[in-house]
C-alpha positions in Angstrom: -0.5 -27.0 18.3 -0.3 -24.8 21.6 2.5 -22.9 20.2 0.6 -22.1 17.0 -2.4 -21.0 18.7 -0.4 -18.7 21.1 1.3 -17.2 17.9 -2.0 -16.5 16.3 -3.3 -14.9 19.4 -0.3 -12.7 19.5 -0.5 -11.9 15.7 -4.3 -11.1 16.4 -3.1 -8.6 19.1 -0.6 -6.9 17.2 -2.6 -6.3 14.0 -5.4 -4.8 16.2 -2.8 -2.6 18.0 -1.7 -1.3 14.5 -5.1 -0.4 13.4 -6.0 1.4 16.7 -2.8 3.4 16.5 -3.6 4.1 12.6 -7.4 4.9 13.6 -6.5 8.8 14.1 -4.5 9.0 10.8 -7.2 9.6 8.3 -8.6 12.2 10.3 -5.5 14.1 11.1 -4.3 13.8 7.5 -7.4 15.9 6.6 -6.8 18.1 9.6 -3.1 18.8 8.1 -3.9 19.0 4.5 -3.8 22.8 4.3 -0.6 23.1 6.3 1.8 20.5 4.7 2.0 18.3 1.3 1.1 14.6 1.5 4.8 13.9 0.5 6.3 16.3 3.0 4.1 14.9 6.0 5.0 11.3 4.9 8.9 12.0 4.7 8.7 13.8 8.3 6.8 11.1 9.9 8.9 8.4 8.5 12.1 10.2 9.2 11.1 10.2 13.0 10.1 6.6 12.8 13.5 5.8 11.2 15.3 7.6 13.9 13.9 5.4 16.3 14.4 2.2 14.5 18.0 3.2 14.0 18.5 3.2 17.7 16.4 -0.2 18.4 18.2 -1.8 15.5 21.7 -1.3 17.0 20.6 -3.9 19.6 20.1 -6.5 17.0 22.4 -9.1 15.6 24.5 -8.1 12.7 22.6 -10.2 10.3 19.4 -8.3 11.2 21.1 -5.0 10.4 22.3 -5.9 7.1 20.5 -6.0 3.8 21.1 -9.4 2.3 19.6 -11.5 -0.6 16.4 -10.1 0.0 17.0 -6.6 -0.8 14.7 -6.6 -3.9 11.9 -7.7 -1.5 13.0 -4.9 1.0 12.9 -2.3 -1.7 9.5 -3.8 -3.0 8.2 -3.2 0.8 10.0 0.3 0.9 8.3 1.2 -2.5 5.0 0.4 -1.7 4.7 0.8 2.1 6.9 3.7 2.8 7.1 6.0 -0.8 3.7 5.3 -2.4 1.2 4.3 0.3 1.1 7.4 2.8 1.8 10.0 0.1 -1.2 8.5 -2.0 -3.4 8.1 1.1 -2.8 11.8 2.1 -3.3 13.1 -1.6 -6.6 11.2 -1.8 -7.6 12.9 1.6 -7.3 16.3 0.0 -10.3 15.5 -2.4 -12.4 13.0 -0.4 -13.8 12.6 3.1 -12.8 10.1 6.0 -16.0 8.7 5.5 -15.5 7.7 2.0 -12.1 6.8 2.5 -13.0 4.5 5.6 -15.6 2.7 3.3 -13.1 2.1 0.5 -10.7 1.0 3.0 -13.2 -1.8 3.7 -12.3 -3.4 0.7 -8.6 -3.9 1.8 -9.0 -7.5 2.9 -10.6 -8.8 -0.2 -8.1 -7.2 -2.5 -5.0 -8.5 -0.2 -6.5 -11.8 -0.5 -6.7 -11.5 -4.3 -3.1 -10.4 -4.5 -1.8 -13.2 -2.0 -3.6 -15.8 -4.3 -2.1 -14.1 -7.2 1.5 -13.4 -6.2 2.4 -16.1 -3.6 -0.1 -18.7 -4.2 -1.6 -18.3 -0.7 -5.5 -18.4 -1.4 -7.9 -17.2 0.9 -9.9 -20.1 2.7 -13.5 -19.9 2.7 -13.4 -18.8 6.3 -11.2 -15.9 5.5 -13.4 -14.9 2.5 -16.8 -15.3 4.8 -14.9 -13.2 7.5 -13.7 -10.5 5.1 -17.3 -9.9 3.7 -18.8 -10.2 7.2 -16.3 -7.4 8.3 -17.1 -5.2 5.3 -20.7 -5.4 6.0 -20.0 -4.3 9.3 -18.0 -1.2 7.9 -20.8 -0.3 5.5 -23.4 -0.6 8.4 -21.2 1.6 10.7 -20.8 4.3 8.2 -24.3 4.5 6.8 -26.0 4.0 10.4 -27.9 1.2 9.0 -29.8 3.5 6.7 -30.5 3.2 2.9 -30.9 6.9 2.5 -27.2 7.4 2.9 -26.5 5.6 -0.1 -28.7 7.7 -2.2 -27.0 10.9 -1.0 -23.6 9.5 -0.8 -21.3 11.3 -3.2 -18.0 9.7 -4.7 -15.2 11.7 -6.4 -11.9 11.2 -7.8 -10.4 11.2 -4.2 -12.0 8.0 -3.8 -10.1 6.4 -6.7 -6.8 7.6 -5.4 -7.9 6.0 -2.1 -8.5 2.7 -3.6 -5.3 2.9 -5.3 -3.4 3.4 -1.8 -5.7 0.7 -0.7 -4.3 -1.8 -3.3 -0.6 -0.6 -2.3 -1.2 -1.6 1.1 -2.7 -5.0 0.1 0.8 -5.1 -2.1 2.9 -4.2 0.8 1.3 -6.7 3.3 1.9 -9.6 0.7 5.4 -8.8 0.0 6.2 -8.2 3.7 4.7 -11.6 4.5 7.6 -13.1 2.4 10.5 -11.2 3.9 8.9 -11.9 7.5 9.8 -15.5 6.8 13.3 -14.9 7.1 13.7 -11.6 9.4 12.2 -10.4 12.4 9.5 -7.6 12.3 12.2 -5.1 13.8 14.7 -5.9 11.0 12.1 -6.0 8.0 10.5 -2.7 9.0 13.4 -0.7 9.8 15.2 -1.6 6.8 12.3 -1.0 4.4 12.0 2.4 6.1 15.8 3.1 5.6 15.6 2.4 1.9 12.4 4.2 1.2 13.2 7.3 3.0 15.7 8.9 0.9 13.5 8.7 -1.9 10.5 10.0 -0.1 12.8 13.2 1.1 13.8 13.8 -2.7 10.1 13.7 -3.6 9.2 16.0 -0.8 12.1 18.6 -2.0 10.3 19.0 -5.1 6.8 19.0 -3.2 8.2 22.0 -1.2 8.5 24.1 -4.3 4.5 23.7 -5.2 3.1 23.3 -1.5 5.2 25.5 1.2 4.8 24.1 4.7 3.1 26.4 7.0 4.7 25.7 10.4 3.2 26.1 13.7 3.2 24.2 17.1 0.2 22.2 16.1 1.8 20.8 12.9 5.1 20.1 14.8 3.3 18.2 17.7 1.0 16.1 15.4 3.9 15.3 12.9 5.8 13.9 16.1 2.8 11.8 16.7 2.4 10.5 13.5 6.2 9.6 13.2 6.1 7.6 16.8 2.7 6.3 16.7 1.4 5.3 13.6 4.5 5.0 11.7 7.0 3.5 14.2 4.8 1.4 16.7 2.0 0.9 14.1 4.2 -0.3 11.2 6.1 -2.8 13.7 2.9 -4.2 15.1 1.4 -4.7 11.7 4.3 -6.6 10.4 4.6 -8.6 13.5 0.9 -9.7 13.1 1.5 -10.4 9.3 4.5 -12.8 10.3 2.0 -14.8 12.4 -1.2 -14.8 10.5 0.0 -14.0 6.9 -1.3 -11.3 4.7 -4.8 -12.4 4.2 -5.4 -13.3 8.1 -3.9 -9.8 9.2 -6.1 -7.9 6.7 -9.3 -9.2 7.9 -8.7 -7.2 10.8 -7.7 -4.3 8.9 -11.6 -3.4 8.9 -11.3 -2.3 12.5 -10.0 0.8 11.7 -13.3 2.6 11.3 -14.4 0.9 14.6 -11.4 2.1 16.6 -12.0 5.6 14.8 -15.3 5.6 16.3 -14.4 4.6 19.9 -11.4 7.0 20.0 -14.1 9.9 18.9 -16.2 9.0 21.7 -13.3 9.0 24.1 -11.8 12.1 23.1 -14.1 14.1 21.3 -17.3 13.4 23.3 -18.9 11.7 19.7 -21.9 9.6 20.6 -21.8 5.9 20.1 -25.1 4.7 18.8 -26.8 1.6 17.9 -25.3 1.3 14.4 -21.8 1.7 15.9 -22.6 -1.4 18.3 -23.8 -3.6 15.2 -21.3 -2.7 12.9 -18.7 -3.0 15.8 -19.8 -6.7 16.5 -19.7 -7.5 12.8 -16.2 -6.3 12.2 -14.9 -8.1 15.4 -16.9 -11.2 14.6 -15.7 -11.4 10.9 -12.0 -11.0 12.0 -12.3 -13.7 14.9 -14.4 -16.0 12.6 -11.7 -15.8 9.9 -8.7 -16.3 12.4 -9.9 -18.4 15.2 -9.5 -21.8 13.3 -7.2 -20.6 10.8 -3.7 -22.4 10.6 -1.2 -19.9 11.9 1.5 -18.7 9.4 4.7 -19.8 11.0 6.9 -16.8 12.1 10.4 -16.6 11.8 10.6 -17.9 15.5 8.9 -21.2 14.7 10.8 -22.0 11.4 14.3 -20.6 12.6 15.4 -24.0 13.5 14.7 -25.6 10.0 15.3 -22.4 7.6 18.1 -20.5 7.1 17.5 -16.7 6.7 18.5 -14.8 3.4 21.9 -13.7 4.8 22.9 -17.5 5.4 22.2 -17.4 9.1 19.6 -18.7 11.4 17.3 -15.8 12.8 15.6 -16.0 16.2 15.0 -12.3 17.0 11.6 -10.7 16.9 
């Protein structure tokens, strides 16, 4: 029981680290929208992340470096999380605002819970549903500033539908990765899915370059390196490590901390004010996540089941 509690706390820390690192992604995506196409920036950031994981994976056991019987699930991770999610997200940000995209991302925990129930028969508990709804209320309050007038003037467009599709894709990625992470370490699952998805992404980027040429400058280079190392490499690894311990529904409850961390980073680095709505919204978001996870039975990570479950390559896996 104590080991499960520690695993759950580590999982909460991992998913919060991921959302903290991703908090700048939407803002930077809009900042770069006139300099580089959505598929091209995605392929560039995952190329950098893949190089990092290639170095790390060399230190892992042979079974962790090989695609085994779970190749279909790894390919599904690559399709949803690598090939589709980032390009669709950046595409949507061409037509909508960071505020609108943040609001729509607030639906992610509920969508993921539905996918988990449908695809892997892992229904959301009442606590998880309640926590997700509480966190969503926190997102809406934070974005609107607690004002009903905000919703009377808010405008939604086709970009919002594209962002909703991206959110659904991410929910599928989290559910699929939870299956893979029963047998593989977070490093192996994240790295191999990137290796599988990157060639497809690069081919699509070559086609996109014919339509959307890249405007190269120092800012683009620096931000692309940042996006490859921080949100892509570290963020994806931390997220998958959290999913391995909390399950897709339990992890996605904390996905709504994205706007909260975005506001905090804005206050720290852009001198943006933190007001009463940020405090109330933030408390609701954090409370929803903690309430959903604090007594939720931890999904056993590969560490906890390694002694009882053989991995899909036929060997036990004890690495994270």
